[in-house]
SEROLO-628973 format. One record per residue: residue number from 1; residue in one letter; z, y, x of N, C-alpha, C in turn. Coordinates in pm, whole numbers, plus 50000, padded with zeros to 5 digits. Example, Ala and Ser with C-alpha at 12.3 -4.5 7.8 and 13.67 -1.06 7.14 Angstrom:
BEGIN
+-----+----+-------+-------+-------+-------+-------+-------+-------+-------+-------+
:   i : aa :   nzz :   nyy :   nxx :  cazz :  cayy :  caxx :   czz :   cyy :   cxx :
+-----+----+-------+-------+-------+-------+-------+-------+-------+-------+-------+
:   1 :  A : 50780 : 49431 : 51319 : 50780 : 49550 : 51230 : 50780 : 49670 : 51320 :
:   2 :  S : 50708 : 49775 : 51285 : 50714 : 49894 : 51367 : 50787 : 50003 : 51290 :
+-----+----+-------+-------+-------+-------+-------+-------+-------+-------+-------+
END
This chain:
BEGIN
+-----+----+-------+-------+-------+-------+-------+-------+-------+-------+-------+
:   i : aa :   nzz :   nyy :   nxx :  cazz :  cayy :  caxx :   czz :   cyy :   cxx :
+-----+----+-------+-------+-------+-------+-------+-------+-------+-------+-------+
:   1 :  M : 13153 : 67896 : 12755 : 13094 : 67925 : 12884 : 13186 : 67881 : 12998 :
:   2 :  E : 13315 : 67904 : 12979 : 13410 : 67866 : 13084 : 13409 : 67715 : 13105 :
:   3 :  R : 13403 : 67639 : 12997 : 13400 : 67492 : 13011 : 13276 : 67447 : 13086 :
:   4 :  F : 13162 : 67510 : 13059 : 13039 : 67476 : 13128 : 13054 : 67503 : 13278 :
:   5 :  Q : 13108 : 67619 : 13313 : 13125 : 67655 : 13454 : 13219 : 67557 : 13524 :
:   6 :  R : 13329 : 67523 : 13458 : 13423 : 67426 : 13516 : 13356 : 67290 : 13538 :
:   7 :  A : 13279 : 67247 : 13438 : 13210 : 67119 : 13450 : 13107 : 67122 : 13563 :
:   8 :  T : 13037 : 67235 : 13580 : 12939 : 67249 : 13688 : 13007 : 67239 : 13824 :
:   9 :  V : 13119 : 67309 : 13839 : 13192 : 67305 : 13966 : 13247 : 67165 : 13992 :
:  10 :  T : 13300 : 67102 : 13889 : 13353 : 66966 : 13905 : 13242 : 66871 : 13947 :
:  11 :  G : 13125 : 66882 : 13885 : 13012 : 66797 : 13923 : 12968 : 66821 : 14066 :
:  12 :  A : 12962 : 66946 : 14107 : 12923 : 66979 : 14245 : 13025 : 66922 : 14344 :
:  13 :  R : 13152 : 66932 : 14312 : 13256 : 66877 : 14401 : 13244 : 66726 : 14412 :
:  14 :  Q : 13213 : 66659 : 14303 : 13197 : 66513 : 14306 : 13077 : 66473 : 14391 :
:  15 :  I : 12967 : 66546 : 14377 : 12849 : 66517 : 14459 : 12880 : 66540 : 14607 :
:  16 :  M : 12945 : 66653 : 14638 : 12980 : 66682 : 14777 : 13074 : 66576 : 14833 :
:  17 :  A : 13171 : 66533 : 14753 : 13265 : 66429 : 14799 : 13191 : 66299 : 14830 :
:  18 :  S : 13091 : 66266 : 14748 : 13015 : 66143 : 14773 : 12934 : 66153 : 14903 :
:  19 :  M : 12908 : 66277 : 14947 : 12836 : 66300 : 15073 : 12930 : 66311 : 15191 :
:  20 :  G : 13062 : 66308 : 15164 : 13159 : 66323 : 15272 : 13182 : 66467 : 15311 :
:  21 :  V : 13154 : 66559 : 15220 : 13166 : 66702 : 15246 : 13278 : 66758 : 15159 :
:  22 :  R : 13367 : 66836 : 15220 : 13478 : 66894 : 15144 : 13452 : 67038 : 15100 :
:  23 :  F : 13371 : 67111 : 15177 : 13347 : 67252 : 15149 : 13197 : 67281 : 15153 :
:  24 :  P : 13148 : 67373 : 15071 : 13005 : 67405 : 15073 : 12953 : 67444 : 15211 :
:  25 :  A : 13036 : 67507 : 15293 : 12993 : 67549 : 15427 : 12960 : 67430 : 15517 :
:  26 :  E : 13005 : 67312 : 15479 : 12977 : 67192 : 15558 : 12841 : 67131 : 15525 :
:  27 :  L : 12779 : 67176 : 15417 : 12647 : 67125 : 15382 : 12543 : 67171 : 15484 :
:  28 :  R : 12453 : 67084 : 15518 : 12347 : 67115 : 15613 : 12211 : 67092 : 15546 :
:  29 :  P : 12107 : 67160 : 15593 : 11975 : 67149 : 15528 : 11925 : 67006 : 15512 :
:  30 :  H : 11953 : 66919 : 15609 : 11905 : 66781 : 15597 : 11978 : 66703 : 15488 :
:  31 :  M : 12091 : 66755 : 15439 : 12168 : 66687 : 15335 : 12118 : 66720 : 15195 :
:  32 :  L : 12048 : 66830 : 15181 : 12002 : 66877 : 15050 : 11858 : 66833 : 15029 :
:  33 :  R : 11828 : 66782 : 14913 : 11695 : 66728 : 14885 : 11635 : 66795 : 14762 :
:  34 :  R : 11503 : 66801 : 14762 : 11431 : 66859 : 14650 : 11309 : 66773 : 14619 :
:  35 :  R : 11292 : 66741 : 14492 : 11172 : 66669 : 14450 : 11057 : 66769 : 14445 :
:  36 :  V : 10953 : 66745 : 14522 : 10840 : 66837 : 14528 : 10724 : 66791 : 14441 :
:  37 :  D : 10721 : 66666 : 14406 : 10626 : 66613 : 14309 : 10684 : 66482 : 14256 :
:  38 :  P : 10618 : 66418 : 14161 : 10677 : 66298 : 14101 : 10705 : 66183 : 14199 :
:  39 :  H : 10641 : 66187 : 14315 : 10655 : 66075 : 14408 : 10715 : 66112 : 14544 :
:  40 :  Q : 10752 : 66237 : 14562 : 10797 : 66280 : 14695 : 10922 : 66368 : 14686 :
:  41 :  V : 11019 : 66333 : 14771 : 11142 : 66411 : 14784 : 11154 : 66451 : 14930 :
:  42 :  L : 11178 : 66579 : 14956 : 11192 : 66627 : 15093 : 11326 : 66696 : 15109 :
:  43 :  S : 11377 : 66696 : 15231 : 11501 : 66769 : 15257 : 11471 : 66916 : 15276 :
:  44 :  Y : 11573 : 66998 : 15259 : 11554 : 67141 : 15282 : 11517 : 67168 : 15427 :
:  45 :  A : 11559 : 67083 : 15518 : 11521 : 67099 : 15659 : 11370 : 67082 : 15676 :
:  46 :  E : 11309 : 66998 : 15593 : 11164 : 66979 : 15599 : 11088 : 67089 : 15525 :
:  47 :  L : 11151 : 67148 : 15425 : 11082 : 67246 : 15342 : 11087 : 67388 : 15395 :
:  48 :  Y : 11194 : 67423 : 15465 : 11216 : 67563 : 15502 : 11244 : 67578 : 15651 :
:  49 :  D : 11208 : 67695 : 15704 : 11244 : 67730 : 15841 : 11387 : 67784 : 15838 :
:  50 :  W : 11471 : 67733 : 15925 : 11610 : 67777 : 15930 : 11630 : 67864 : 16052 :
:  51 :  L : 11692 : 67978 : 16033 : 11710 : 68076 : 16139 : 11848 : 68064 : 16202 :
:  52 :  A : 11853 : 68090 : 16329 : 11981 : 68095 : 16400 : 12050 : 68227 : 16367 :
:  53 :  P : 12181 : 68232 : 16373 : 12251 : 68359 : 16349 : 12198 : 68469 : 16441 :
:  54 :  G : 12163 : 68583 : 16384 : 12114 : 68697 : 16461 : 11967 : 68691 : 16498 :
:  55 :  Q : 11898 : 68584 : 16461 : 11758 : 68567 : 16502 : 11668 : 68677 : 16448 :
:  56 :  L : 11692 : 68725 : 16327 : 11607 : 68831 : 16273 : 11622 : 68961 : 16350 :
:  57 :  L : 11736 : 68983 : 16410 : 11757 : 69105 : 16487 : 11692 : 69097 : 16625 :
:  58 :  S : 11693 : 68977 : 16683 : 11643 : 68965 : 16820 : 11497 : 68918 : 16827 :
:  59 :  E : 11463 : 68819 : 16748 : 11328 : 68762 : 16757 : 11291 : 68694 : 16625 :
:  60 :  P : 11236 : 68771 : 16530 : 11197 : 68710 : 16403 : 11087 : 68606 : 16425 :
:  61 :  P : 11077 : 68506 : 16339 : 10970 : 68407 : 16352 : 10833 : 68474 : 16349 :
:  62 :  R : 10739 : 68422 : 16424 : 10606 : 68482 : 16434 : 10537 : 68494 : 16300 :
:  63 :  D : 10552 : 68392 : 16214 : 10483 : 68398 : 16085 : 10549 : 68497 : 15989 :
:  64 :  W : 10660 : 68558 : 16028 : 10725 : 68661 : 15949 : 10692 : 68801 : 16002 :
:  65 :  A : 10622 : 68811 : 16112 : 10602 : 68938 : 16182 : 10545 : 69048 : 16092 :
:  66 :  Q : 10441 : 69019 : 16017 : 10379 : 69122 : 15933 : 10476 : 69170 : 15824 :
:  67 :  D : 10544 : 69079 : 15758 : 10640 : 69117 : 15654 : 10758 : 69193 : 15714 :
:  68 :  W : 10804 : 69147 : 15829 : 10920 : 69211 : 15893 : 10886 : 69353 : 15936 :
:  69 :  A : 10764 : 69373 : 15988 : 10722 : 69506 : 16030 : 10708 : 69601 : 15911 :
:  70 :  A : 10670 : 69548 : 15796 : 10650 : 69630 : 15677 : 10781 : 69657 : 15602 :
:  71 :  A : 10886 : 69585 : 15635 : 11014 : 69601 : 15563 : 11071 : 69740 : 15586 :
:  72 :  D : 11126 : 69796 : 15479 : 11186 : 69929 : 15485 : 11323 : 69923 : 15419 :
:  73 :  P : 11430 : 69948 : 15494 : 11564 : 69937 : 15437 : 11595 : 70043 : 15332 :
:  74 :  D : 11510 : 70146 : 15323 : 11537 : 70255 : 15228 : 11468 : 70236 : 15093 :
:  75 :  R : 11381 : 70134 : 15082 : 11319 : 70107 : 14953 : 11295 : 69958 : 14938 :
:  76 :  F : 11295 : 69915 : 14814 : 11277 : 69775 : 14783 : 11162 : 69761 : 14684 :
:  77 :  T : 11041 : 69757 : 14736 : 10922 : 69746 : 14653 : 10828 : 69646 : 14715 :
:  78 :  V : 10729 : 69606 : 14638 : 10629 : 69511 : 14687 : 10502 : 69585 : 14720 :
+-----+----+-------+-------+-------+-------+-------+-------+-------+-------+-------+
END
């Protein structure tokens, strides 16, 4: 298991180095890609809404309003 983990980290570091990135914190949504079907690859920036720091506390996205209003910090159920 340890060898697998080391190999995974080494592979990730090689990929990041090829992107010109030294640390995971330097990765940005437009740099990460996901194949969504056999013929289309989209960046994470295209796939997901990205929030500014503190945005959920001050102004959650409108399409999250119903879920955010129903959220309860004292229980975790669906």
